[in-house]
Structures are given as structure tokens and as C-alpha cells.
N, C-alpha and C positions, 0 to 999 in steps of 0.2 A: 354468548361467549363468557370468560370463566373470567372473573376477576382478577386486577395485579395485582401481583405480587407485590411485598416490598421491594423485593430484590432487584424487580424490574425494573420499576419505578427508578428504584435508586442512577442503577443504570444509564435509566432513557435520561435524565435530570443532569447527569455528568456529561454525559455525551453532547445535549445539547448547549453545556459551557466550551465546549470542546476540550474536557480535562480529561486526562489520564489518568487511573485507578491511583497513583504516587501522590498524584498531584491535590488529588480530593483526602488522602489520607493528608499531608503536610498543611494543606489549609484548616480541616480541621484541626491537627497538633500547634498549629502559629494561633488560634483564634482560644486555644481552649487550653492550653497547655498540657497537651493528652498524651501517648503516646503509639496509636493508631496505628498501622501498617497496611500497605498494600495490598498484601495476602490477606488482613483480614475483611478491607473492601470487596476483594474478591470473592470472599465466601459468602458476602451479605450478596454481591449481585447475584450470585449462583445458590442462593436460598437455604448454604448449609449450616450458617447462623443466619439470626436476627439479634437487630440491634437492639442494646435494651434501653430503656428510658431515660439516660445520662444521652446517650447517643444519638437514639431518635431527636433531642432536644437541641444537641449539635448540626445537627446534617438538617433539619428544619431552618438555620442560619444563617448559616453558608452557601445551601442551594435555593433560598430565598420561597422557601415553601411552608405554609401552615403545617403547623405539628400536625393537627386533627386528619388530613393526607396522610401523613406519613402511618397512623396511628389503623389508619383506613375506619377513620367516620367518616372520613367522606370520598365518594367512589375515586379511585385514584387514576384509573384509566382517562374517567371525563374528566379528571383536573388536567392532565398532560395535556388532552387534546384543545381543553377550549379555554384554557387559563394560561399552562406554562411557556406558550408559543410566544404570546401577548405579553408576559412578564420580562423573559430570558431575550427576545428577541432586542428591544431597545439597550439591554447591558454592553451585548457583543458589541454590538452595530457603534455603540458609543465610545469603548474600549480600539473599536478598530480606526476610528472619525479620527481621537485622541491618538494614537500612534503615528499617523499619515500629517497630520500637522505640526506635530513637534518634527518626525522627519523633517519636513519642510523649511520647519524655520528655524534648524540647529543644523541641518545640513546632513545629517542620517551616519552608517559609520560606514566606514572607508572601504574600498576595493580590497583590499586585504581581507578586513575584517567579514565580507562577506563570502571571501571565497571561505575563510574559516568556521563561518553558520551553516554554507553548503557544506562541507566537510561531515557536520557532527551531524546533522540532517540525514547525509546518507548513510552516517551506520547506524544512526538512531530507527529510520527506516528495516533498516535488516531484523531488527529485535524488537521492535513496540508495535509497528506494523501502521496502516494509512490511520489509523481512527484515534489514536493517540496524538497525533501529529497532524492533524488536519488543523485545525483552529489557529494552531503555531504557526505555520506555513502561511495561512489567511493574513496571518499579520504580517510575517514579512514582508508578502505582498504589498499589502496596501503603504511599507515603509519603500521601499524599493522605485515603485512606480513614481516615488518624488523625485528620484535620483537620479533618469533616463536621460538627461543629460549629456552623462560620460557613457559613452560610447560600449565603455568592460559590464556598465553596470543593466544594459538590454542581455547580456553572456549569462549573467548570473540572475535577472529573470526569465531567460526561458530555461534554465534549468529546475529553477522555482516552482515554474509552471510547471513543468514537466510530473515533479512530486509529487504537486498538487492533482494533478489531473489523472496520479495511480490511487489517489482517494475515494474515486468515484469507478462504482464497477463498469467496465469497457460496454457491458451488454445492456445497458439504459440506451446508447446511439444517442448520447447528447450532450451530457455536463464531462464526461470526461474526452470525447471526441472534438468537444470545443476549445479542451482547453489542450491536448495536440494540439491543434491547430495553429491558436494561439500563441502557445511555446515555440512553434516553427516559427510565424514571424514574427518574433523577438529576437529568436536568433539572428535572423535576416538582418535583423535593424543593429545587430552589434558587429556583422560586418568576418564574424568571427566562423571558418569553416568548420574549426575543430565543434566548436558549439552546434551548428546549424545540422551537424551529421549526427552528432551524437543525440540529441534531444529527438530528431525524425527517427531514428535507430532506437530507439529506448522505449517510444511510444511503437513501434511496430513490435517491438518485441512484445510487448508488455499486452496488445491486443494481439499481435497471434497465440498468444502461450494460454492469454483467455478463452480465445476460440472467437472473439468478436471483433463488430464491424473490421470484416476481414478486406472490403475492399478498399478501409481506410489505410488499415497496415500496410498492404499493398503498395501504393500511393507515397506512404511517405517513406516505405522503403527505398519503392523506388527514386524519388528524392535525393534520399542521402545517397543513395551508390550514386548519381547524376554526380551531387557535388563532389567529390572526392572519391579514389579508388584506391586512395594510402590506405596501409592499413592501421583503425584503429578499433577503437573499447565501441566507438558509434555505430560504424558501417557493421561491424561481426555480428552487435545486435541486432542491424536491421536486416544482412543477409537469414538469421536466424529466425527473425521474429515472419522474413517474405517464406521460409522453408515451412514455418509451423502454418502459415493461413493456404499453401500448394498441400501438406498432408491432409487436415481439414477438407479441400476441396476432391482429395481423391488421389491429386498428383503426383505421385508415390517419385519416378522418375523424377519428377524436378526439387522434389522435396529432398529428395537423397543428392544429388547433383549442388543444393541450394547448400545441402549440412557439410560434406565436404569442401566448399569455398569457403565457411566456415571454422572449417578445423585449420584449416592453412591459414586464414586472418589471425586465428587464435596463436595460430603458431609465432608470430610476428608482431602481435601486437597484447597479448592475455596480460592481466596484469597479476600483480603481485600482493597486491593488498587482496584481503580476503575477506572483509566484512563491511562493506558499501555498496549502498546503491549504483554508486558510480562509479564500481571496480567490476571486472570479469573475470577470476580466477579460475583456473582449471576446473576445482570440484563446478562453480552454478556451470560451467559451459556444457558440463556433463549432467546437469539436470536439465537445460533447456536437451539435451541430447535425450534422455529416458525420456519423457513426455513425448517427445514428435518420435522415438523408432515406439513405444507404445502405441501410440496412433494409430502409427502404419503396417500393426502389427506383427514388428518385429522383435520375439519376445527376449529369445536369446541378446539379440545387440542391447535393447533396453535395460537388462540384467544389470548385461556389463556395462553398463552408463552408469547404471545404481552402485553398483559397487564403486567403481572411480570413484563417484560423488562422495559413497561414503567414508572415502583412505581419505579423505582433506578438509572435509565437511566442520565447520569448527563444532563445536559442543555448546558454544552462546546459540548456535540458531538451531533452535528445534525443529520451529516451522520448517525448514526445507527437506530436514530430514521427513516430517509430515506430506511433503512434497513428495518425498519418493515413495512413500506407503502408495499413496491414492495413486500414483504411476501403477503399481503393482496390479493394486483395485479395476485400474480403467484395462489393461492387458487381460483379469480375468473375464472381465465384464464381455469386451472384444472376442474373447475366448467363445463365449455363448451362456456363460459364468455370470448371468447378471446378476443375481439375485447373492450368490457368493464373492462377487466384485463388491458389489455396495455395503454389503457387510463387511466384509475386510477395510475398505473407506472407510467406513465411520467407524471402527473399532480403533484406527488411526488418529480419527479427528477426534473422538471423543477422549484417549488420551495428550491431546494436547492442550492444556491451559487455555479454557473459551477467550481470553485478554489477549493469547497470543495468535487468535484467525484471524483470517484475512478474506480480503475480498473476493482474490484468486481461488483461495484452497474452495472458500464456498461454491465458485462457477466450475472445479472442477467436478466438485460434488454432484452439483448438476449435471456435467457434461456424461460421468461415472451413472448416476442411475439413468439417462439416458439414451 
């Protein structure tokens, strides 16, 4: 096994604390009066630039790791596996316990404040991705569970749980599905049918799009559709999640029928909000359709959906543009050019900065290779 590089070690230590690259940069700046940027941290982690002696000392302090490890005098991989976990876990647990007890003692945020938090997370998830917000959302869950005397906060908790579930790969068959099920139960506690449908629908489209735990995706979609047939974003997600599951099973007729149903729901319930995980605007529906039709081998329909999506896709969301490129790679692979499809998709992934990568993109790459 090759020695662990300084960039890889910085990335792993940062992620262990649930910090984004921006958070690491701002922590160094706050403690040492430097002008470190997120972009520079990214360059370190990608081994484009090696931290100088001064910044190594800064990182040693803020990441709580011996300088000798950063300088390579101690095996970095051994340190990370044998020592870092024991050092980091109590710090994280301490922070979470403190937040939870403080919420119980002080009453915690109001329902309106929680709704505002949810709106912020919905927007940030679209651009930052799961890894950057997992630690923060886990802290919010610790706080909100102290306030569940209010039924409205069961609705908040259920939506936070759904977002938290998205930070785990659906293919692991455990954590993501566990949290999606918990989110559905929490939504039921709220008595809010909109939340009950949305949570189940969001889980269904996440699993269906990822091609993971298709039985669970079907079950949650069916539950959402049984709770209410009122056109809503939750129902739209549920229908498309079920369509993807059908496509992956080879049931083309059912997949197309559900896609048509989804289109009718969108016509009545589609959102104007463009950049939130809680929204489904026209471009996002076409991202759903693009992958669905690529999986079904409908190259003409998939390309049309991709063009429709690109017309309205905000420039601030390059990750979703990469999704569309991977759909093209999948079409090539399914048409028989596996090597060409894989190369096309990998080039699209390489063009996207690593900090913008997501679990879902990596799972799509695996599907193309397979």
C-alpha cells in the first residue's frame, strides 16, 4: 500500500470533524490571523500544492494532530486508523451532547426558526453536497429531538432525517434505509400529510435514482401514493422514484406510464424555486427523465430531456450538469460502447472539482462501469 500523502490526510481529518473546506480555512484564519481560502485547502487536498512549514503548524493545532504526522515522520495511515478515531470521536460526541442539553434547557429554536434552517440546508445541499453538511445536520437532529413536544417539530425532524439519510449511500443497505424509515415514522408523528408524502417521496426518488434498495423505494413510493393523491412535490418524487425502480427491473411499460403520470403531477405542482433540495423545478424533472430514459435505452428522449434541463439549469449548480453528462455516458455504455461511455463519464467527473462530487455521482459511475 502506498504511503498516505499529506493531502489525503488533511482531507480525512477534516471530514472526520464534519468540516467543509471553507470551515477548515476559516478556523485557521480565526486562530492565526491568516488569509487561507477554501480553494487553497482544495489544492492541498488534491496534492496540487503542499502546505509550507508555517501552515503545517497551523494545521497541527486546529486538527489536533502531531506535527510529526503531518511532516511524514510518523506513518500517516497508521495514525489515522489507530489514533485519530479515538481522538476525534470524544470531541464530536462532546459537542453533540452539549448542543442537545442546551436545547433542552433553553427551549431551542422556534418552529419558524427551524423552517428557516431547513430552507438554508435545502439550498446548501444543492451546491455543497452531503459531505459538507452531514456533521451540521447531525447536530441539528440532536437539538430538535429535545423539542418534540410540539407536533410541528416532528415534521421538521422528519425532513432533517431525510436530508441526513442522503449523506449515506443507498447501496450500503443499512444506514440510508434506516434513516429513511425513521424519517417516515417521524413524519407520521407530525400528523402532517404533506410531510408524510414528501419524506417518503424524497426517499423513493433518492433510492430509485441511485439504483439502490429498490424494494424499499417501491414500498415508500406506494405509501406516499396511498396517503394522498393530491398533486404535490412529494407525490412527484414518489412517482419518479417508482419509475426508476421499474426501469432498472426492465419493466419499460410501467416506467413510461409512471413518467407520464409524473409529468401530469408536475404540471399541477411543479415549483418555481430553482436551487433547493425541497424544490422540483422544470430542469430537475428533466434530470429525472434524462436518467430514466437513458436506462430504458431511449436515446432520443434522453437527449431531449438533457437539452431541456440545460436550458434552465442554474450556473451555480455544476454538479447537476455533470449528472447530465454521466447520463450520456450511460447511454453510450448501454448501446454497447462500454469503454467509450466510461471514458466520457470519467472525463465529466474529472472536470468537476472533487469537493463538488457526491455519493450519487459516484454510484452513477459504478452503474456505467457495470
